[in-house]
Structures are given as structure tokens and as C-alpha cells.
N, C-alpha and C positions, 0 to 999 in steps of 0.2 A: 313347467309345461311344453314349451318351446326345446329349451335346451336338451329335454327327454328324447324328446321327436328325433333331434340331430343327433346325438349322442345314438341311439336306436339304428337309425340309418348307418353311422360310422361303423358299427357293430356288425350291420349285415354284409360292410365290406370286408371286416375282419374275417368272418364265417366263410363267405366264399372264396378270400385269398387261402385261407389255411385248408380247405379242401380241393385247392387246385396246385399248391406250391410241392413240388418233389425235387429228389436230385439224387446224387449217385456216390460212387466211392472209390475210384482209382489211384487219383492223385495227378498234379500237372506239377510242371518248372514253376509256376508262379506263385506256390504255397498254397493251395489249397489241395488239402489230402482228403476230400472227398468222392465219392463215384462221379463220374466223368462222363457216367453213359448218356446222362440226360443232358448234356451240353448242346445247344441248341434251340430251335423255334418248334414248338409243338402246337397244334391247331384242335378244335372240336368245333362243332355245332357249325360246319359249313365255313369253319375260319374266323368267326365271329368272338371267339374264346381262343385266347394266344396266350401261351406261357413261356418265357423266354430263359433259359437257364445257360449262366457263363462261370464257373468255375467258382460257387459260393454265392452269385448274385443270382434274382430272379426278377423278373417283372410279366405282372399279369396285364393283360387288357381283355374288357369284354367292351366291344362296342368305343374303342377309344380307350387309352390309358385309366389304370383301375388304381394298382397298387405295386411298391417293388419291397427288396431288401435281401436279406442274407440267409443263407441255410448251410446245415451240415447234416451229415449221412454218417448209419451207423447200421449194418448189417440188414441191409432191404429196409431200414428206417429214416424218413426224413426230419428235422426240426427247424423250423423257418420262423425267423424272426421280420415282421414287419416293422419297416425303417419310414415308409413314406406312405401317402393317399392322396390320390391326384384329386384336387376339388372340381375339375372341370366335367367328369364323367355324368353323363344324363342321369344315373342312379341316385347321386350323394350331391350334386349340385346345390337344389334347393336346400339342403340341409347346412350346409357350408353357410350359404347367402343368409338364412334365417340367424345364425348366430354372429352377424356380423364380418364373415370372412371372407374372404377374396375367391373368387370362383377362377379356376383355370390355371391352378398352381399347386406345388407339391409338398405339402404339409409333412413336417417329421411327427412322429407317434409323441416325441417331448411337446411340441406345442401342440397338439392336441389336447392331452393329457394336461397341459396346462390351462387350455380355454374350457375342459368340460368336469375339472376337478376330480371331489368325489364320487361324482357319478360315472365318471369314465372308469376308474378303479372297479365300481361295483358291477358295471355291464362287463368290464374286459373277465371278472370273473364269470360272470354269467355265462358267459360264451367260450370258455375256455382258455383264454390269452392270460399271462401273467402280465398283470398292469405295470410293473417293474420293468422287466427286460423284453416286454411285446413279443413273447415268444409263444406260438402256438403248441397243442400237444403234437408228440411225434405220429406221423401217418406212414402208412407201411406202403411201397411202392414196387412195382414191377418194370422191367424193361424187357420186351420180349422184338426184335428187330426194329421195324419202325413203329412199333404201339408201345405206348405207355399206359399203364394200370396203376390206378390208385382208388383206393377205397371204392365207390362205384362207378367212377371217371373213368372214361378210354379218350386217350390223346393220339394224334399221328404226326410224325414228326414230317416238318415242312420240307 
């Protein structure tokens, strides 16, 4: 039961992250061929929710570091891959500690899958994440000036 509770907490991170990660499609000199319109920092909720995009890499913070990964874009759709989850965020710290993991460190998805086993796979499917590639379902996005729209969320460029 303890492991199940921890995994549910981690999957909450995945769901939040999936709904918050977006990217673009113009291309850069560093090999990123996606949209660069989202490069920079985007804020929501008076700055408590922060998305950072940098040519195929993203990081999400909500009252502190939360998750990060890579992304690709295709005609207004972004596919995001979670590579790491931070165990020091207030929302997930207790889950990590209950499983005997350390707080205040970045855990790779491979490490988390190894710790949670088949339950990780089950919950990943339940929340729409591929448990092998750690990719979320594509999300539609749109940038207008300094405003980022995706799903029902709206961010402002900082």
C-alpha cells in the first residue's frame, strides 16, 4: 500500500507536467528543429508555476523544482518526455521518503521505474504516459505575443 501511495504521488507529477509542457517549430543552430517561439520563461499563478523552454529541453517548477525533460513539436503539437522528477518538492517529498528514497535530488525516470516496478507501468498507462519511453500524449499549443495557450492553461512570458 505504501508503494502504491508513493507511485500515485509521482504520477500526479507526471499529469501536472504533461499538461504544462509545450514547445515550438522554427529551428536553431544547435540542432533543435522544433518551434523556438516558446524558448524562455513562462509564468502562471502569480509566478508560482514556471515553465522554462530551451531548444528541446524543458523544466517545470511549482513552488520549487518539479520535473524536467525534452520535447519535440509538430504543427502546433508538442510531445514531451519526462527525464527527471525532483524529490524535494513539497508535493512529492513525503512519497519519496516513504519509499526509502532521498529528498532534494533529481531522480531519473529509469530509477523511479526500477524502484516501483510493475506498478509504475500500470499507473503510467492509467495517466497516459508510455512507461518505456516516458512520453506523454501530444498537447496542442499556441503562442500569441507574450501569451502561451495550451489546453485550458494560459502562461505569460516573463
